[in-house]
gemmi code that builds the backbone of each chain (N, CA, C; Angstrom):
import gemmi

chains = {
    "A": [
        ("MET", (89.613, 63.037, 96.461), (88.942, 64.296, 96.526), (89.607, 65.375, 95.560)),
        ("ILE", (88.890, 66.150, 94.879), (89.528, 67.100, 93.988), (90.161, 68.244, 94.900)),
        ("GLY", (91.395, 68.575, 94.549), (92.123, 69.502, 95.330), (92.022, 70.883, 94.717)),
        ("LEU", (92.254, 71.983, 95.632), (92.109, 73.415, 95.071), (93.466, 74.068, 95.242)),
        ("VAL", (93.815, 74.877, 94.157), (95.001, 75.702, 94.200), (94.600, 77.179, 94.008)),
        ("ILE", (95.034, 78.114, 94.847), (94.626, 79.544, 94.808), (95.746, 80.383, 94.278)),
        ("VAL", (95.533, 80.989, 93.170), (96.503, 81.722, 92.501), (96.220, 83.270, 92.333)),
        ("SER", (96.280, 83.936, 93.557), (96.117, 85.420, 93.583), (97.497, 86.127, 93.276)),
        ("HIS", (97.522, 87.335, 92.822), (98.712, 88.084, 92.786), (99.372, 88.350, 94.168)),
        ("SER", (98.510, 88.222, 95.172), (98.931, 88.586, 96.598), (98.860, 87.404, 97.389)),
        ("ASN", (100.030, 87.013, 98.099), (99.928, 85.822, 98.890), (99.017, 86.023, 100.157)),
        ("LYS", (98.843, 87.347, 100.513), (97.858, 87.513, 101.682), (96.415, 87.044, 101.179)),
        ("ILE", (96.048, 87.392, 100.006), (94.761, 87.035, 99.420), (94.680, 85.565, 99.375)),
        ("SER", (95.589, 84.962, 98.759), (95.565, 83.440, 98.616), (95.545, 82.758, 100.041)),
        ("ASN", (96.343, 83.177, 100.956), (96.324, 82.491, 102.288), (95.044, 82.767, 102.911)),
        ("GLY", (94.431, 83.969, 102.736), (93.131, 84.274, 103.438), (91.991, 83.398, 102.766)),
        ("ILE", (92.055, 83.250, 101.454), (91.037, 82.390, 100.746), (91.163, 80.989, 101.378)),
        ("VAL", (92.401, 80.425, 101.544), (92.547, 79.001, 102.119), (91.892, 78.963, 103.524)),
        ("ASP", (92.095, 79.995, 104.353), (91.470, 80.116, 105.824), (89.937, 80.089, 105.556)),
        ("LEU", (89.448, 80.928, 104.663), (88.017, 81.033, 104.589), (87.335, 79.793, 104.035)),
        ("CYS", (88.008, 79.135, 103.029), (87.519, 77.915, 102.484), (87.421, 76.799, 103.589)),
        ("TYR", (88.514, 76.621, 104.440), (88.555, 75.723, 105.421), (87.421, 75.837, 106.531)),
        ("GLN", (87.175, 77.274, 106.741), (86.182, 77.608, 107.664), (84.779, 77.209, 107.134)),
        ("MET", (84.532, 77.260, 105.855), (83.287, 77.008, 105.303), (83.091, 75.526, 104.959)),
        ("ALA", (84.145, 74.888, 104.506), (84.063, 73.533, 104.028), (84.649, 72.491, 104.863)),
        ("GLY", (85.340, 72.881, 106.019), (85.945, 71.782, 106.798), (87.344, 71.563, 106.309)),
        ("LYS", (88.111, 70.692, 107.015), (89.520, 70.523, 106.804), (89.923, 69.320, 106.035)),
        ("ASN", (88.875, 68.596, 105.480), (89.144, 67.298, 104.801), (89.698, 67.499, 103.382)),
        ("ILE", (89.730, 68.626, 102.870), (90.066, 68.872, 101.507), (91.488, 69.598, 101.398)),
        ("LYS", (92.186, 69.294, 100.342), (93.458, 69.996, 100.171), (93.298, 71.303, 99.384)),
        ("ILE", (93.636, 72.445, 100.069), (93.631, 73.700, 99.413), (94.933, 74.366, 99.587)),
        ("ILE", (95.656, 74.570, 98.441), (96.982, 75.184, 98.574), (97.039, 76.482, 97.975)),
        ("SER", (97.777, 77.346, 98.793), (97.922, 78.749, 98.421), (99.156, 78.860, 97.572)),
        ("ALA", (98.883, 79.434, 96.301), (100.080, 79.717, 95.430), (100.030, 81.100, 94.941)),
        ("GLY", (99.807, 81.982, 95.899), (99.663, 83.447, 95.522), (101.045, 84.259, 95.701)),
        ("GLY", (101.202, 85.306, 94.915), (102.357, 86.065, 94.969), (103.540, 85.370, 94.338)),
        ("THR", (104.699, 85.979, 94.296), (105.896, 85.399, 93.842), (106.425, 84.479, 94.916)),
        ("SER", (107.443, 83.568, 94.504), (107.997, 82.654, 95.465), (108.613, 83.365, 96.678)),
        ("ASP", (109.176, 84.646, 96.339), (109.801, 85.411, 97.469), (108.850, 86.489, 98.045)),
        ("GLY", (107.451, 86.373, 97.868), (106.458, 87.076, 98.724), (106.093, 88.399, 98.018)),
        ("ARG", (106.511, 88.750, 96.806), (106.032, 90.008, 96.184), (104.735, 89.766, 95.547)),
        ("ILE", (104.110, 90.897, 95.080), (102.906, 90.859, 94.275), (103.283, 90.318, 92.915)),
        ("GLY", (102.583, 89.181, 92.472), (102.814, 88.700, 91.129), (102.513, 87.175, 91.168)),
        ("THR", (102.731, 86.520, 90.163), (102.495, 85.078, 90.151), (103.715, 84.351, 89.519)),
        ("ASP", (103.883, 83.056, 89.863), (105.056, 82.328, 89.498), (104.648, 80.877, 89.041)),
        ("PRO", (104.917, 80.623, 87.789), (104.460, 79.254, 87.223), (105.031, 78.058, 88.065)),
        ("ILE", (106.290, 78.145, 88.405), (106.898, 77.000, 89.108), (106.299, 76.797, 90.499)),
        ("PHE", (106.109, 77.914, 91.198), (105.389, 77.795, 92.509), (104.030, 77.223, 92.387)),
        ("ILE", (103.243, 77.584, 91.190), (101.876, 77.099, 90.993), (101.907, 75.628, 90.700)),
        ("LYS", (102.882, 75.265, 89.773), (103.100, 73.716, 89.518), (103.295, 72.907, 90.814)),
        ("GLU", (104.158, 73.452, 91.684), (104.391, 72.664, 92.919), (103.058, 72.647, 93.729)),
        ("ALA", (102.283, 73.736, 93.776), (101.075, 73.734, 94.567), (100.022, 72.661, 93.919)),
        ("ILE", (99.955, 72.649, 92.514), (99.072, 71.694, 91.896), (99.446, 70.231, 92.365)),
        ("GLU", (100.740, 69.859, 92.398), (101.188, 68.590, 92.704), (100.913, 68.235, 94.257)),
        ("LYS", (100.986, 69.355, 95.078), (100.627, 69.083, 96.493), (99.097, 68.814, 96.711)),
        ("ALA", (98.327, 69.662, 95.874), (96.797, 69.522, 95.976), (96.245, 68.263, 95.515)),
        ("ASN", (96.927, 67.645, 94.571), (96.452, 66.387, 93.909), (96.543, 65.189, 94.821)),
        ("ASP", (95.390, 64.545, 95.103), (95.509, 63.216, 95.659), (95.095, 62.065, 94.789)),
        ("GLY", (95.052, 62.384, 93.472), (94.753, 61.380, 92.544), (93.423, 61.750, 91.618)),
        ("ASP", (92.693, 62.586, 92.285), (91.406, 62.951, 91.573), (91.453, 64.195, 90.695)),
        ("GLY", (92.572, 64.927, 90.771), (92.767, 66.094, 89.993), (92.615, 67.402, 90.859)),
        ("VAL", (92.800, 68.503, 90.165), (92.953, 69.776, 90.793), (92.293, 70.819, 89.941)),
        ("VAL", (91.609, 71.787, 90.720), (91.022, 73.039, 90.126), (91.782, 74.227, 90.633)),
        ("ILE", (92.035, 75.159, 89.698), (92.801, 76.358, 90.033), (91.958, 77.587, 89.964)),
        ("PHE", (92.075, 78.521, 90.941), (91.385, 79.746, 91.023), (92.383, 80.841, 90.766)),
        ("ALA", (92.166, 81.728, 89.848), (93.093, 82.848, 89.532), (92.414, 84.248, 89.683)),
        ("ASP", (93.252, 85.287, 89.986), (92.429, 86.550, 90.053), (92.417, 87.375, 88.817)),
        ("ILE", (93.562, 87.999, 88.544), (93.532, 88.988, 87.441), (94.702, 88.668, 86.470)),
        ("GLY", (94.596, 89.207, 85.210), (95.711, 89.217, 84.258), (96.595, 88.069, 84.168)),
        ("SER", (97.790, 88.174, 84.493), (98.780, 87.232, 84.202), (98.568, 85.872, 85.123)),
        ("SER", (97.746, 85.985, 86.093), (97.557, 84.708, 86.940), (97.074, 83.571, 86.069)),
        ("ILE", (96.237, 83.862, 85.030), (95.739, 82.763, 84.101), (96.939, 82.217, 83.294)),
        ("MET", (97.678, 83.199, 82.766), (98.862, 82.716, 81.832), (99.832, 81.864, 82.721)),
        ("SER", (100.167, 82.405, 84.005), (101.048, 81.581, 84.889), (100.510, 80.254, 85.145)),
        ("SER", (99.276, 80.172, 85.420), (98.593, 78.847, 85.640), (98.535, 77.909, 84.434)),
        ("GLU", (98.371, 78.562, 83.332), (98.524, 77.719, 82.024), (99.906, 77.197, 81.873)),
        ("LEU", (100.927, 78.019, 82.116), (102.310, 77.556, 82.074), (102.661, 76.404, 82.999)),
        ("ALA", (102.012, 76.677, 84.210), (102.242, 75.641, 85.361), (101.678, 74.261, 84.881)),
        ("ILE", (100.518, 74.283, 84.271), (99.909, 73.016, 83.763), (100.683, 72.400, 82.674)),
        ("GLU", (101.333, 73.243, 81.872), (102.144, 72.810, 80.790), (103.315, 71.889, 81.376)),
        ("MET", (103.877, 72.285, 82.603), (104.979, 71.596, 83.167), (104.720, 70.378, 83.884)),
        ("LEU", (103.311, 70.097, 84.057), (102.903, 68.813, 84.880), (103.104, 67.564, 84.129)),
        ("GLU", (103.134, 66.438, 84.739), (103.126, 65.191, 84.152), (101.790, 64.998, 83.319)),
        ("LYS", (101.738, 64.408, 82.254), (100.565, 64.295, 81.436), (99.344, 63.800, 82.154)),
        ("ASP", (99.476, 62.830, 83.021), (98.386, 62.251, 83.708), (97.724, 63.358, 84.581)),
        ("LEU", (98.463, 64.176, 85.349), (97.939, 65.228, 86.195), (97.390, 66.448, 85.319)),
        ("GLN", (98.249, 66.630, 84.232), (97.791, 67.779, 83.293), (96.337, 67.552, 82.936)),
        ("GLU", (95.977, 66.335, 82.569), (94.639, 65.972, 81.975), (93.463, 66.243, 83.037)),
        ("LYS", (93.842, 66.321, 84.273), (92.799, 66.476, 85.223), (93.032, 67.612, 86.079)),
        ("THR", (93.670, 68.656, 85.576), (93.809, 70.045, 86.125), (93.069, 71.024, 85.230)),
        ("TYR", (92.285, 71.799, 86.003), (91.387, 72.834, 85.324), (91.552, 74.212, 85.893)),
        ("ILE", (91.646, 75.298, 85.061), (91.500, 76.626, 85.641), (90.069, 77.016, 85.544)),
        ("LEU", (89.465, 77.460, 86.571), (88.134, 77.749, 86.681), (87.831, 79.272, 86.338)),
        ("ASP", (86.840, 79.445, 85.485), (86.466, 80.856, 85.128), (85.416, 81.373, 86.143)),
        ("THR", (85.963, 81.869, 87.295), (84.988, 82.096, 88.447), (85.701, 83.192, 89.324)),
        ("PRO", (85.001, 83.989, 90.036), (85.640, 84.915, 90.904), (86.462, 84.198, 92.019)),
        ("ILE", (87.703, 84.632, 92.176), (88.672, 83.980, 92.966), (88.211, 83.637, 94.370)),
        ("VAL", (87.592, 84.593, 95.088), (87.127, 84.393, 96.473), (85.794, 83.633, 96.409)),
        ("GLU", (84.828, 84.183, 95.711), (83.480, 83.703, 95.808), (83.454, 82.279, 95.196)),
        ("GLY", (84.170, 82.020, 94.127), (84.169, 80.792, 93.410), (84.878, 79.701, 94.306)),
        ("ALA", (85.980, 80.071, 94.911), (86.766, 79.007, 95.573), (85.937, 78.575, 96.848)),
        ("VAL", (85.264, 79.469, 97.557), (84.391, 79.048, 98.736), (83.393, 78.087, 98.239)),
        ("ALA", (82.659, 78.395, 97.181), (81.556, 77.599, 96.666), (81.989, 76.191, 96.215)),
        ("VAL", (83.154, 76.177, 95.486), (83.801, 74.916, 95.028), (84.293, 74.097, 96.086)),
        ("ALA", (84.922, 74.749, 97.154), (85.453, 73.990, 98.225), (84.352, 73.140, 99.001)),
        ("VAL", (83.188, 73.808, 99.180), (81.986, 73.142, 99.727), (81.592, 71.961, 98.898)),
        ("GLN", (81.456, 72.231, 97.589), (81.076, 71.258, 96.574), (82.043, 69.985, 96.575)),
        ("ALA", (83.317, 70.356, 96.551), (84.392, 69.313, 96.381), (84.267, 68.394, 97.614)),
        ("CYS", (83.785, 68.827, 98.817), (83.728, 67.881, 99.821), (82.667, 66.915, 99.714)),
        ("MET", (81.641, 67.286, 98.784), (80.502, 66.348, 98.573), (80.649, 65.518, 97.396)),
        ("SER", (81.395, 65.826, 96.380), (81.470, 65.112, 95.102), (82.784, 65.338, 94.429)),
        ("ASN", (83.237, 64.195, 93.756), (84.463, 64.241, 92.889), (84.068, 64.478, 91.503)),
        ("ASP", (82.898, 64.772, 91.128), (82.392, 64.961, 89.812), (82.871, 66.313, 89.256)),
        ("ILE", (83.748, 66.259, 88.243), (84.311, 67.619, 87.807), (83.281, 68.396, 87.148)),
        ("GLN", (82.320, 67.751, 86.490), (81.204, 68.550, 85.825), (80.515, 69.332, 86.855)),
        ("GLU", (80.237, 68.783, 87.995), (79.416, 69.442, 89.037), (80.278, 70.580, 89.548)),
        ("ILE", (81.593, 70.398, 89.750), (82.522, 71.461, 90.156), (82.459, 72.591, 89.166)),
        ("LEU", (82.461, 72.286, 87.924), (82.420, 73.311, 86.893), (81.040, 74.132, 86.893)),
        ("ASN", (80.050, 73.379, 87.144), (78.699, 74.013, 87.287), (78.700, 75.024, 88.502)),
        ("VAL", (79.241, 74.579, 89.616), (79.255, 75.438, 90.796), (80.070, 76.574, 90.636)),
        ("ALA", (81.130, 76.491, 89.937), (82.053, 77.597, 89.610), (81.293, 78.615, 88.725)),
        ("GLU", (80.621, 78.144, 87.729), (79.910, 78.994, 86.792), (78.761, 79.697, 87.531)),
        ("GLU", (78.055, 79.000, 88.352), (76.975, 79.565, 89.277), (77.558, 80.613, 90.053)),
        ("ALA", (78.682, 80.502, 90.716), (79.249, 81.550, 91.524), (79.549, 82.720, 90.814)),
        ("ARG", (80.002, 82.487, 89.433), (80.287, 83.657, 88.493), (79.036, 84.511, 88.273)),
        ("GLN", (77.852, 83.743, 88.192), (76.691, 84.406, 87.725), (75.791, 85.020, 88.894)),
        ("THR", (76.040, 84.445, 90.033), (75.095, 84.836, 91.146), (75.352, 86.381, 91.501)),
        ("ARG", (74.249, 86.978, 91.638), (74.340, 88.397, 92.082), (74.433, 88.490, 93.637)),
        ("LYS", (75.189, 89.433, 94.116), (75.183, 89.542, 95.557), (74.017, 90.329, 96.120)),
        ("ILE", (73.553, 91.263, 95.268), (72.557, 92.190, 95.691), (71.368, 91.963, 94.760)),
        ("SER", (70.255, 91.578, 95.428), (69.014, 91.289, 94.566), (68.169, 92.494, 94.420)),
    ],
    "B": [
        ("MET", (88.058, 112.409, 95.667), (88.069, 110.955, 95.063), (87.276, 110.062, 95.855)),
        ("ILE", (86.592, 109.173, 95.145), (85.780, 108.265, 95.783), (86.659, 107.203, 96.472)),
        ("GLY", (86.333, 106.907, 97.716), (87.184, 105.882, 98.503), (86.554, 104.465, 98.361)),
        ("LEU", (87.397, 103.597, 98.722), (87.065, 102.131, 98.573), (87.189, 101.474, 100.080)),
        ("VAL", (86.226, 100.631, 100.354), (86.260, 99.804, 101.579), (86.090, 98.378, 101.183)),
        ("ILE", (86.878, 97.454, 101.768), (87.061, 96.113, 101.320), (86.497, 95.296, 102.545)),
        ("VAL", (85.421, 94.611, 102.263), (84.772, 93.823, 103.424), (84.806, 92.346, 103.058)),
        ("SER", (85.988, 91.680, 103.313), (86.031, 90.188, 103.222), (85.662, 89.609, 104.556)),
        ("HIS", (85.427, 88.337, 104.646), (85.254, 87.702, 105.951), (86.590, 87.465, 106.522)),
        ("SER", (87.713, 87.564, 105.760), (89.018, 87.307, 106.255), (89.836, 88.588, 106.166)),
        ("ASN", (90.529, 89.074, 107.255), (91.358, 90.330, 107.158), (92.551, 90.145, 106.260)),
        ("LYS", (92.967, 88.777, 106.095), (94.201, 88.608, 105.216), (93.687, 88.949, 103.737)),
        ("ILE", (92.525, 88.434, 103.373), (92.010, 88.772, 102.059), (91.846, 90.277, 101.829)),
        ("SER", (91.162, 91.012, 102.791), (91.029, 92.420, 102.720), (92.332, 93.124, 102.581)),
        ("ASN", (93.273, 92.795, 103.531), (94.559, 93.535, 103.482), (95.326, 93.262, 102.162)),
        ("GLY", (95.159, 92.067, 101.572), (95.831, 91.724, 100.429), (95.219, 92.493, 99.238)),
        ("ILE", (93.892, 92.610, 99.271), (93.210, 93.424, 98.218), (93.682, 94.891, 98.256)),
        ("VAL", (93.840, 95.332, 99.354), (94.375, 96.809, 99.591), (95.743, 96.882, 98.845)),
        ("ASP", (96.629, 96.007, 99.179), (97.995, 95.948, 98.573), (97.944, 95.802, 97.104)),
        ("LEU", (97.118, 94.908, 96.664), (96.999, 94.684, 95.137), (96.470, 95.979, 94.421)),
        ("CYS", (95.486, 96.572, 95.004), (94.861, 97.798, 94.406), (95.890, 98.848, 94.441)),
        ("TYR", (96.610, 99.026, 95.492), (97.636, 100.099, 95.450), (98.695, 99.907, 94.450)),
        ("GLN", (99.030, 98.571, 94.263), (100.049, 98.255, 93.176), (99.535, 98.571, 91.827)),
        ("MET", (98.285, 98.364, 91.580), (97.747, 98.535, 90.249), (97.288, 100.058, 89.979)),
        ("ALA", (96.811, 100.727, 91.072), (96.200, 102.032, 90.795), (97.023, 103.146, 91.380)),
        ("GLY", (98.113, 102.909, 92.071), (98.948, 103.888, 92.707), (98.415, 104.153, 94.129)),
        ("LYS", (99.060, 105.109, 94.872), (98.753, 105.386, 96.241), (97.879, 106.667, 96.466)),
        ("ASN", (97.385, 107.230, 95.450), (96.626, 108.505, 95.676), (95.184, 108.320, 96.159)),
        ("ILE", (94.825, 107.093, 96.333), (93.416, 106.721, 96.546), (93.300, 106.149, 97.938)),
        ("LYS", (92.116, 106.477, 98.709), (91.985, 105.798, 99.994), (91.202, 104.445, 99.843)),
        ("ILE", (91.932, 103.410, 100.319), (91.420, 102.047, 100.206), (91.627, 101.540, 101.670)),
        ("ILE", (90.372, 101.204, 102.319), (90.477, 100.862, 103.703), (90.021, 99.357, 103.854)),
        ("SER", (90.848, 98.532, 104.514), (90.542, 97.150, 104.757), (89.584, 97.087, 106.028)),
        ("ALA", (88.410, 96.407, 105.876), (87.466, 96.163, 106.881), (87.123, 94.787, 107.020)),
        ("GLY", (88.090, 93.870, 106.744), (87.818, 92.326, 106.750), (87.922, 91.817, 108.080)),
        ("GLY", (87.230, 90.758, 108.249), (87.243, 89.943, 109.561), (86.536, 90.670, 110.583)),
        ("THR", (86.542, 90.116, 111.780), (85.861, 90.659, 112.950), (86.996, 91.682, 113.426)),
        ("SER", (86.527, 92.603, 114.376), (87.469, 93.600, 114.866), (88.636, 92.912, 115.777)),
        ("ASP", (88.415, 91.708, 116.171), (89.546, 91.016, 116.914), (90.220, 89.987, 115.933)),
        ("GLY", (90.055, 89.969, 114.705), (90.940, 89.284, 113.713), (90.244, 87.906, 113.315)),
        ("ARG", (89.174, 87.589, 113.817), (88.531, 86.262, 113.419), (87.843, 86.347, 112.010)),
        ("ILE", (87.530, 85.151, 111.561), (86.788, 85.098, 110.202), (85.370, 85.568, 110.503)),
        ("GLY", (84.856, 86.585, 109.789), (83.531, 87.146, 110.016), (83.576, 88.557, 109.439)),
        ("THR", (82.404, 89.260, 109.822), (82.350, 90.763, 109.519), (81.734, 91.539, 110.666)),
        ("ASP", (81.974, 92.746, 110.727), (81.588, 93.537, 111.939), (81.104, 94.934, 111.354)),
        ("PRO", (79.813, 95.140, 111.563), (79.232, 96.361, 111.005), (79.908, 97.666, 111.507)),
        ("ILE", (80.341, 97.782, 112.855), (80.823, 98.935, 113.463), (82.287, 99.101, 112.820)),
        ("PHE", (83.063, 98.035, 112.727), (84.363, 98.190, 112.072), (84.092, 98.630, 110.583)),
        ("ILE", (83.173, 98.232, 109.836), (82.934, 98.735, 108.542), (82.554, 99.978, 108.439)),
        ("LYS", (81.666, 100.504, 109.420), (81.152, 101.893, 109.493), (82.371, 102.782, 109.636)),
        ("GLU", (83.353, 102.468, 110.585), (84.594, 103.328, 110.821), (85.370, 103.342, 109.660)),
        ("ALA", (85.519, 102.182, 108.836), (86.277, 102.079, 107.615), (85.666, 103.128, 106.566)),
        ("ILE", (84.377, 103.190, 106.536), (83.660, 103.985, 105.428), (84.034, 105.413, 105.830)),
        ("GLU", (83.983, 105.796, 107.045), (84.255, 107.191, 107.463), (85.776, 107.517, 107.181)),
        ("LYS", (86.609, 106.622, 107.333), (88.048, 106.830, 106.959), (88.261, 106.954, 105.497)),
        ("ALA", (87.485, 106.231, 104.684), (87.744, 106.185, 103.158), (87.181, 107.448, 102.525)),
        ("ASN", (86.157, 108.011, 103.211), (85.488, 109.192, 102.565), (86.324, 110.436, 102.705)),
        ("ASP", (86.592, 111.136, 101.557), (87.234, 112.453, 101.649), (86.278, 113.527, 101.087)),
        ("GLY", (84.912, 113.232, 101.027), (83.954, 113.995, 100.647), (83.193, 113.620, 99.350)),
        ("ASP", (83.764, 112.684, 98.573), (83.204, 112.265, 97.415), (82.415, 110.922, 97.347)),
        ("GLY", (82.382, 110.343, 98.623), (81.552, 109.162, 98.816), (82.612, 107.922, 98.751)),
        ("VAL", (81.917, 106.790, 98.964), (82.685, 105.527, 99.156), (81.877, 104.428, 98.558)),
        ("VAL", (82.700, 103.477, 97.973), (82.096, 102.179, 97.480), (82.625, 100.976, 98.236)),
        ("ILE", (81.790, 100.074, 98.517), (82.106, 98.959, 99.387), (82.171, 97.664, 98.506)),
        ("PHE", (83.188, 96.795, 98.750), (83.323, 95.575, 98.049), (83.139, 94.504, 99.177)),
        ("ALA", (82.270, 93.512, 98.940), (81.976, 92.439, 99.979), (82.208, 91.123, 99.301)),
        ("ASP", (82.506, 90.035, 100.138), (82.734, 88.833, 99.504), (81.350, 87.935, 99.530)),
        ("ILE", (81.131, 87.239, 100.639), (80.047, 86.279, 100.562), (79.083, 86.556, 101.764)),
        ("GLY", (77.861, 85.895, 101.624), (76.926, 85.889, 102.717), (76.752, 87.170, 103.451)),
        ("SER", (77.020, 87.142, 104.797), (76.738, 88.205, 105.631), (77.550, 89.476, 105.488)),
        ("SER", (78.541, 89.440, 104.574), (79.265, 90.659, 104.401), (78.431, 91.752, 103.835)),
        ("ILE", (77.484, 91.337, 102.987), (76.453, 92.440, 102.478), (75.609, 92.924, 103.569)),
        ("MET", (75.113, 92.035, 104.399), (74.248, 92.595, 105.514), (74.955, 93.386, 106.503)),
        ("SER", (76.150, 92.974, 106.756), (76.924, 93.805, 107.726), (77.342, 95.170, 107.076)),
        ("SER", (77.557, 95.264, 105.831), (77.728, 96.535, 105.145), (76.468, 97.473, 105.135)),
        ("GLU", (75.406, 96.756, 104.900), (74.135, 97.502, 104.868), (73.839, 98.029, 106.352)),
        ("LEU", (74.062, 97.247, 107.343), (74.022, 97.759, 108.704), (75.003, 98.940, 108.971)),
        ("ALA", (76.171, 98.870, 108.442), (77.130, 99.886, 108.637), (76.752, 101.243, 107.954)),
        ("ILE", (76.082, 101.064, 106.803), (75.585, 102.271, 106.069), (74.417, 102.923, 106.920)),
        ("GLU", (73.577, 102.140, 107.525), (72.497, 102.643, 108.227), (73.072, 103.524, 109.432)),
        ("MET", (74.259, 103.125, 109.926), (74.799, 103.891, 111.098), (75.413, 105.157, 110.702)),
        ("LEU", (75.603, 105.488, 109.472), (76.342, 106.701, 109.071), (75.513, 107.878, 109.110)),
        ("GLU", (76.172, 109.063, 109.108), (75.441, 110.256, 108.964), (74.838, 110.207, 107.598)),
        ("LYS", (73.585, 111.007, 107.561), (72.722, 110.956, 106.343), (73.538, 111.357, 105.041)),
        ("ASP", (74.411, 112.378, 105.189), (75.119, 112.917, 104.088), (76.003, 111.834, 103.413)),
        ("LEU", (76.788, 111.140, 104.235), (77.553, 110.117, 103.819), (76.855, 108.900, 103.384)),
        ("GLN", (75.796, 108.503, 104.020), (74.936, 107.440, 103.761), (74.462, 107.546, 102.320)),
        ("GLU", (74.188, 108.771, 101.805), (73.687, 108.919, 100.493), (74.727, 108.835, 99.378)),
        ("LYS", (76.023, 108.811, 99.840), (77.026, 108.576, 98.700), (77.837, 107.351, 99.087)),
        ("THR", (77.340, 106.425, 99.663), (77.961, 105.116, 99.989), (77.201, 104.088, 99.229)),
        ("TYR", (77.934, 103.177, 98.444), (77.300, 102.129, 97.616), (77.984, 100.761, 97.859)),
        ("ILE", (77.229, 99.796, 98.022), (77.748, 98.320, 97.958), (77.697, 97.851, 96.533)),
        ("LEU", (78.930, 97.482, 95.929), (79.041, 97.106, 94.562), (78.738, 95.643, 94.388)),
        ("ASP", (78.003, 95.226, 93.497), (77.704, 93.881, 93.115), (78.720, 93.470, 92.106)),
        ("THR", (79.881, 93.050, 92.598), (81.011, 92.695, 91.711), (81.947, 91.821, 92.582)),
        ("PRO", (82.747, 90.982, 91.938), (83.593, 90.104, 92.595), (84.533, 90.911, 93.454)),
        ("ILE", (84.889, 90.473, 94.760), (85.540, 91.483, 95.672), (86.994, 91.636, 95.127)),
        ("VAL", (87.670, 90.723, 94.621), (89.101, 90.936, 94.183), (89.097, 91.698, 92.841)),
        ("GLU", (88.464, 91.040, 91.894), (88.529, 91.471, 90.548), (87.880, 92.794, 90.408)),
        ("GLY", (86.706, 93.054, 91.117), (86.030, 94.298, 91.005), (86.758, 95.433, 91.722)),
        ("ALA", (87.345, 95.268, 92.827), (88.051, 96.196, 93.616), (89.332, 96.775, 92.779)),
        ("VAL", (90.024, 95.923, 92.158), (91.215, 96.233, 91.408), (90.687, 97.146, 90.132)),
        ("ALA", (89.632, 96.679, 89.434), (89.161, 97.545, 88.304), (88.532, 98.886, 88.750)),
        ("VAL", (87.958, 98.871, 89.879), (87.320, 100.171, 90.341), (88.450, 101.072, 90.836)),
        ("ALA", (89.454, 100.520, 91.528), (90.513, 101.393, 92.054), (91.178, 102.174, 90.916)),
        ("VAL", (91.322, 101.465, 89.900), (92.048, 102.051, 88.684), (91.026, 103.211, 88.125)),
        ("GLN", (89.840, 102.822, 88.042), (88.822, 103.854, 87.455), (88.659, 105.014, 88.449)),
        ("ALA", (88.631, 104.801, 89.813), (88.461, 105.909, 90.740), (89.582, 106.985, 90.675)),
        ("CYS", (90.794, 106.465, 90.270), (91.880, 107.453, 90.130), (91.688, 108.274, 88.911)),
        ("MET", (90.736, 107.898, 88.074), (90.614, 108.755, 86.803), (89.336, 109.521, 86.840)),
        ("SER", (88.300, 109.173, 87.652), (87.033, 109.849, 87.553), (86.292, 109.728, 88.930)),
        ("ASN", (85.589, 110.802, 89.260), (84.776, 110.776, 90.360), (83.252, 110.412, 90.106)),
        ("ASP", (83.068, 110.062, 88.890), (81.663, 109.819, 88.388), (81.231, 108.534, 88.926)),
        ("ILE", (80.251, 108.466, 89.803), (79.781, 107.178, 90.420), (79.155, 106.232, 89.404)),
        ("GLN", (78.565, 106.877, 88.387), (77.970, 105.926, 87.366), (79.065, 105.211, 86.626)),
        ("GLU", (80.185, 105.906, 86.322), (81.194, 105.196, 85.592), (81.826, 104.161, 86.532)),
        ("ILE", (81.998, 104.396, 87.911), (82.375, 103.339, 88.774), (81.491, 102.163, 88.754)),
        ("LEU", (80.149, 102.428, 88.792), (79.159, 101.311, 88.819), (79.312, 100.610, 87.500)),
        ("ASN", (79.563, 101.245, 86.390), (79.723, 100.429, 85.131), (80.992, 99.596, 85.081)),
        ("VAL", (81.980, 100.133, 85.686), (83.403, 99.277, 85.745), (83.155, 98.066, 86.639)),
        ("ALA", (82.453, 98.291, 87.756), (82.101, 97.169, 88.711), (81.302, 96.075, 87.892)),
        ("GLU", (80.337, 96.555, 87.229), (79.453, 95.473, 86.521), (80.291, 94.892, 85.349)),
        ("GLU", (81.147, 95.571, 84.628), (81.952, 94.853, 83.653), (82.950, 93.921, 84.278)),
        ("ALA", (83.432, 94.225, 85.507), (84.327, 93.207, 86.100), (83.499, 91.990, 86.495)),
        ("ARG", (82.333, 92.154, 86.762), (81.383, 91.110, 87.149), (81.167, 90.219, 85.938)),
        ("GLN", (81.047, 90.804, 84.785), (80.631, 90.081, 83.533), (81.914, 89.499, 82.755)),
        ("THR", (83.060, 90.059, 82.958), (84.187, 89.733, 82.196), (84.546, 88.320, 82.405)),
        ("ARG", (84.760, 87.504, 81.306), (85.152, 86.081, 81.434), (86.757, 86.167, 81.544)),
        ("LYS", (87.336, 85.297, 82.426), (88.821, 85.293, 82.633), (89.405, 84.418, 81.459)),
        ("ILE", (88.606, 83.394, 80.974), (89.185, 82.446, 80.002), (88.304, 82.564, 78.775)),
        ("SER", (88.982, 82.949, 77.643), (88.082, 83.175, 76.428), (87.977, 81.870, 75.564)),
    ],
}
model = gemmi.Model(1)
for chain_id, residues in chains.items():
    chain = gemmi.Chain(chain_id)
    for i, (resn, *xyz) in enumerate(residues, 1):
        res = gemmi.Residue()
        res.name, res.seqid = resn, gemmi.SeqId(i, " ")
        for name, pos in zip(("N", "CA", "C"), xyz):
            atom = gemmi.Atom()
            atom.name, atom.element = name, gemmi.Element(name[0])
            atom.pos, atom.b_iso = gemmi.Position(*pos), 0.0
            res.add_atom(atom)
        chain.add_residue(res)
    model.add_chain(chain)
structure = gemmi.Structure()
structure.add_model(model)
structure.setup_entities()
């Protein structure tokens, strides 16, 4: 199953997203919180993210959700530190961190197809909340 | 100053968004967490949200950030319960809850113009994280 890593600048946000995803998608999926710095401050930490990616991977690869600014750069640095094999199946998704993670967690329980995951992430980015 | 109310299904997410917004925008603005149910479970609660809107309002109105599904409906119910005067200056923003709240918190510190707030929220919705 594809694993999820949540990279908010706040570990409260990341931990809350993990709770919400498990509530919506069930507990069969690996969703790892990598929010905040490793000592709990606001920020992001490439090494902390790298370790989360390794934990989230069960062989099928990992998708990363990031919030603002440097969370993307820290995630890119984390991917550079991975073994080549895992590097090639790790993706940063261009989707809102909360809304995208919930949608993808549900999808990842149904299918290992990375293209379908990317489509669901993009759909979450484009869906309007208020019609 | 326009106040912010954060309505995630998870109070960890809402509390984390408040922390992150204060970090980015400074402490001069009212940002109230109304995530989760009033007893801390995953969900949303119209009465809890109504009280948060009243706390966030200093006379200039309030904007609400919601995450998924019923958070919009609970926010709409909360607005219906408000006094008419506050009701008319409370808006639910169609923007990602984390990314939109941070962008709007920064903008709200600079201007009370609701149209500018709506524009910033829409920009946060449309901005791609990965170019």
